[in-house]
N, C-alpha and C positions, 0 to 999 in steps of 0.2 A: 504493500500500500504506500502511496506517495506521502512523504512527510510534509507537514505544514509547520512553518516557523511559528514560534510562540507569539511574536509581534503581530502576526496575521490572525492567529487563532483568537486573540483577545479582541479583535475587531469583528469577528463573526457573530451573526445572530441567527444562524441557520440551526436552531435548536433541534436536536434529534439526529443530526448528521453524525456519521462516524468519521473520526479524524485520527491521525497519527502524529504524535509529537515526540521529539527526541531531545534529550538534553541532560543537564547535570542537576542533581538533587541539592536544593538549598536547605530544606528542612524535611523531616519525616516524623509525624506525630501519630502514635498508635493508640488504639483502644480496642476493647472487645468487639464493639459494634462497627467501627469504621476507622480507616487510616486516611490521613491527609498528607500528601506529598506536594511540596512547592517545587516546581520544575522550571529551570531557566536554560535557554540555549544561547544566550549572548546577544540575541537580536534586539533585546529591549531590557530596560532596567526592571521591568515588571515580570513576575512569575505567573505561571498558570497553575491553578490548584488542581491536583489529581485526587479524586475521591475514590477510595478503594474499599470494596466490600470484602472483608477477609475470607468470607465463605466462597468467593469466586476465584481467589488467587491462592496459590500454594503458600501456606504459612511460613515454611522454611525460606522461600524466596523473599517474602516480605521482610523477614527479620534481617536479611543480609543487606537491605537497602539503607545506606546511611548517608549522611552529608558528604557530598562530593562524588557519589556513585553516578555512573552514566547509564541511563535506561531509555528504552523505547516504550511508549504507551499507545495502545489503540483503545478508543472508547467513544462514548456518545457525548456530544457537546450539549450541555444543559445550562439553563439559567441558574446562576449562583444564588444560594440562599444566605450567604455570608456577606459581611460588609467589606468594602474596599475592592470588590471585583464584580464584574457583570456576568462572566461565564466561567464554567469549570468543566472538567472532563470526568465522567464516570467510567472508570477503567474496566475494560473487559479482558485485555491481555497486557502483560508486562514482560518485557524482555530485558535482561541485564546485559549491558555491553562491558562494563568495567566496574568492579567493586572498589570500595574505598575504606580502608581500615580506620581504626580509632586514632592512629598516629598521623592522620591527614593534617598537615600544618595549618590549613585554612578553615578550621572549625568555626562554627557560628558563635563567636564570642569576641569580646573587645580586644583585638590585638593592635599593637601600635604600628604605625607606618614603618618605623625603624625595624621592627621585627619582621614585617612582611617583605622588606627589601632583601632579606636573606633568601626569600623564596620567590624571586621575581618571575620564575617560570610558572608559579602556581597562583600568585596574587592576582593575575589577570582574571581569574574566575570569580573574584569577589565583586560585590555590587559596586563598591567605590571605583575600583580600577576598570571594571566594565564600562561604567559611566564615563570615566576620563578618556578611555580609548575610543569610545564612540564619538565623543566630542572632538577628540584629536582628528579623527577621520573627517568629521564635518568641517573642521577648520581648514583642512587641506583642500577639501572640495570648494569651500568658499574662496580660498586664495586663487585656485586655478580658474574658477568661474569669473571672479572679479576681473582678473587680467585679460582673460579671453574676451569678455564682453567689452572691455575698454581698448581692444586692439593691440594688446601686447603679445609678443611671441615668447613662448617658453624656450629658454636658451640654456643648453647644458654646458657648464664650465667644468674644467678638469679637477679631479680630486687630488691628483699628484702634480706638484708645481715646484719650480725652481726659484720662485720669488716669494717674499714675505710681504703681503699686502699691508699689514698693519705696522710693520717695522718693529714689532715687539720681540721677535726671535723665539717666541714660545711655540715651537712647531715640532710635530712628531716626524722624525726622519724616516724616509723610505729607502731601504738599501737591500741588496742581495750579497753584500760583502761578508766575508767571514770575520765576525767580530773578534775571534780569537787570534787572528793573524792579519792585522790591518796593514796594508801597504801604505808607506808614507813617503813624502817627497824630501828634497834636500833641506827644506826648512822645518822638517819634523811634523808637517801637517798631513792629514789624511789625504791620500791620492785617490780621487774618485774615477780616474780614467778607466779602471777595470770594473766599475760598478755598472749596473744594468743600463742606466741612462747616460753614463759617461760623465756625470756631474752629480753634485749633491742635490738631492730632492727631498721634499717633505709632503705631508698631507696638508691640504689647503686650510687656511684660516678664513678665507672669504673668496667668493667668486666674482667680486666686484671688478677687479682690473680687467679680467677677460670679458665680464659683462659690458664694460664700457666699449669694448671692441664691437660687440653685438649691437649696441645702441647706435654706434656711428655707421652701421650698415643697414639695420632694420628699423631704426627710428625709436622703437620702444620695446624693450625686452624685460623679462624677469627670470631670475634663477630661483630654484627651490631644491635644495639638496643638503647633504650632510657636510659639516665643517668640523675642524678639529683644532683644539688649542691645548698645548701641554702646560697649562697654568696650574701650579700646585696649590689649588684652592679647594677648600672643603666647605664653602658657604652654601646656603640653600638656593643660591642663584646661579651657580656655575656647574657646567659639565665639561668633560674633555671631548665628548662627541655630541654634537647637537645639530639641528637643522636651521638653515637660514633662508629667508626670502629676500631677494635683492633685485628690485627693479632699477633699470637705468634708462633714462629718457633723453633723447636729443632735443635741443632747443628749449629746455625747461629752465626757468629762473627760480629764485628762492621762494617767492610767493607761491608759484605754481607747485613747487615741491611740497611746501607745507599744506597746500590744499589737497594734494595727492595723499599725503600721510594721514591726514584727518579723515578724508573720505574713505580710504581703504580700510582703516581700522574700525570705523563705524560700520562699514559693510560686514566685516567679519563678526562683530559683536551682534549685529542684527540677525545675521544668519544663524548664530547660535541660539538666540532667543526664539527664532521662528522654527528651527528644525531640531532642537534638542530639549524640548520642553520637559519631558519626563526626567531625563538625566539631570538637567539643571535643578528641577524641583527636588530631586533626591539630594543633590549636593548642597542645595540651599538649606535643607532640613538637617542634614547630617554633618556637614563640614563647615559651612559659612552661612550663617543666617541672614547676612546682608548681601549675599551674592547677586541675586536677581535684581534687587534695588540698585546696586552699584552698576550692573550692566545696563540697565535701563537709563541710569543717570548719564552714562557716556553718550547715549544717543540724543539726550536732551541738551547736552552741554555744547557750547561753542568753545573750542580749545583756545586757551590764552596763548598769545604769541609774545614771548618775553625775551628781550635781549639779555645776554649773560650779565652785562654790567649792571643792569637794573635788578636782576636776580640777586647779585652779590649785595647790592645796597639793601634790599629787603631782608636778607639773611643777617647782615650786620646790624641792622636796626632791631631785629628780633633779639639778637644777642645782647644788645644794649638794654633791652627791656626785660632781660632775665632768662631768655631761652638758652638752654644748655645743649650743646652739640659735642659729640665725642671728637670730631675732627675739625680743624680750622677751616675757615672759608674766606680767605683773602682773595683779592683780584689776582687771577693767574692760577688759582688752585683748581684742580679737577674736582667737581662737586661729588661728595659722597652720597650714598643712597639716602641717608638721613636728611640731608639738605634738600634733595629732590622731593622726598615725600613730605617735608614740611611745606614746601611751596604748593604742592598739589593738594594735600589733605587738610592742611590747617589754614594756609593763607588765602589761596584762591578757591579751594574746595571744588576744583574741576581740573581736567587734564591741562598740561602746559606744554607748549612747544618752545623750548629754549633755543635761542639763536645767537649767532655772532660771538662764538667762543674765542678766547685767546689762541692764536695760531700755534703757540708753543706746546699746547696740550692736545693738539689735534693732528691728524695724519697729513702727510706731505702733499696729498693731491687736492686738498680743499682750497677753494678759491679765496684769495685774500681780499678783505674789504679795503678798498682804496679810499673810500669816503666815510665809512662808518667810524664814529669816534669810539676809541677804546679807553684804556687807562689814562687818566688825566687829560682826556679829550684828544689824544693823539690818534691819527689815522694809521692804517696799515698794520695794526696790531692784532686784528681779529680776522676770523674767516667766516665764510657763509656756511656754517655748519648748523645742523638742527638735531636736537634730541627731543623725542616725545616722552614726556614723563607722566606716569600713570599712578593712581592710588594703589597701595599694597605692593607695587612692583618697583617704582622708580623708573629708570630708563627702560623703555620697551622698544623704541626705534632710534637709530642713529643714522643721520644722512647728511648730505651736503651738496652744494653746487661744486662741480669739479673744475679745477683750473685748466682752461683750454689753451692758454698761451704757452707756447713752447719755452720761451726764454724764462718766464716766471717759474714754470714747473721745474725746469732744469736748475734754476737757482735754489729751489727748495731741496731738490735731490742732492745737490752738492753740499748745501749747508748742513744737511742731516747725515752726510757720509753714507748715503745709500749706494751700494755697488752698482755701477753702470751696466755691468754685464747682465744684470737681471732686468734692466729698465729699457733697453733699446727698442724692443717691440712695442712697449707701452708709449714711448715717446713718439713713435711713428704716427700715432693717431693725432698728435699735435703738429706733426710735420706735413702730413698729407690730408688736406681737407678738414682741418680742425673745426669743431663746432661747439657752441655752448651746450652743456649737458649737466644733468643732476641725477641723483639716485639716493636710495637709503637701504639699510639693512634691518631686518626684523628677526630677532631670535624666536623661532617658532615655539620653543618650549616656554618662553616667557609669555607669549600670547596665551598658550594653554593654561599656564599658571593663573593668569588673570581671569580667564573665562570660566575656569573650574573652581576657583577659590582655594585650590590646594596651596600648601605653604612651602613645600620643598620641591625644587625642580627635578629631583630624582624620582618623584612620584607622578610625573606627567609624560615620561618616556618609558617604553616597555622595559628596556634593559640599560640602565644608566651606566655610563663610563666615567669614573671619577678616580682620583689618586688612590692607588692600591685596590682598585675594584674594576675587574674586567670579567666578571662571571657571566656564565650562560652565553 
């Protein structure tokens, strides 16, 4: 008999029809007169209740069915007599696919998320992680749909690269060399001539630089793929392997970039509210009681557009009035999450797009403000960068107008001692038909954190990669 998914069974009103459902047992309650089994197959946060007359089913079989067991049920769809459900299934036949012993780690009891991370291969079967993963899927669909509808092309950038986009040097090296017998040159440095690519290569930290090449040919592109950073950080906001969305657009200026950032993220939030109602309701009840209200607030808000210099003034004024911050915030400092969240959650009480950062704390490719006043009113000290700051998260998007002038870009590369051997192909876009362009990067997991209300980024990706953790 053809299986019907639980999400579809719960919508049926064809009472009396015989249906077949298959899934994993959430709970099993027994009595002499009747057994109740809550069954879930991952298609929805909601379970379908299986009502079993013990006289119709082998008693030994029923006793074996515990939380986590996988079963198939054939029975009649009937109107439910209980609260919280419209339909249930009166079982005629039960087949066990896989039993689950009492040592099953995901028993129905209050386990911490830290405990469940030890069982990332099994935690996906829980209500919370099922909800998070369905929302993650929906956010991926929203991203592709948004850019497709707006005329962007999905552009695949390499995972293996010889350049360091961010200039931080925190990259995972890719090599086929024998690490126990490294060939070195006369200077004592590792000789990569016999390596697979003939040079030192790493896993990418960003697809932006290659994405710019796509924008200068196709007009508007976006990348969406995994990126890697060997940053020895154990905070709830950092992963070593994560996914990034990076649009790049030719002929876009700063105002248009901020418009894109705001419109895009509101589209994703609205998609979640429209398409993930049951999962969001569950997370709102169990994880974060202010979740749905906060999401709806994003759609109602007009994002504040705040120059960095003005943001520093607000923060220093708050300090003068007694506000305590762990980290300093002088002009020229890279703002900490606590500063960003103060501006968003306490001062403006809405999302903020911070602009015109000091060039010293931003990447070499950002366009310098020739007219914008920076520290002490001097021009040329800031860049046309944008960070979108969100409640609960801090920075969720980082973007900028890119420097399209060859000489100015070359000046920054030389001033920062960036090796020219890695930059020749990138500079060609400024030599041959250069154009104004802009783009941003959104960490996918940070978006999922915000949309789900989860508190740790390790809980919004199926198998987190962090320092000393590469399990499964």
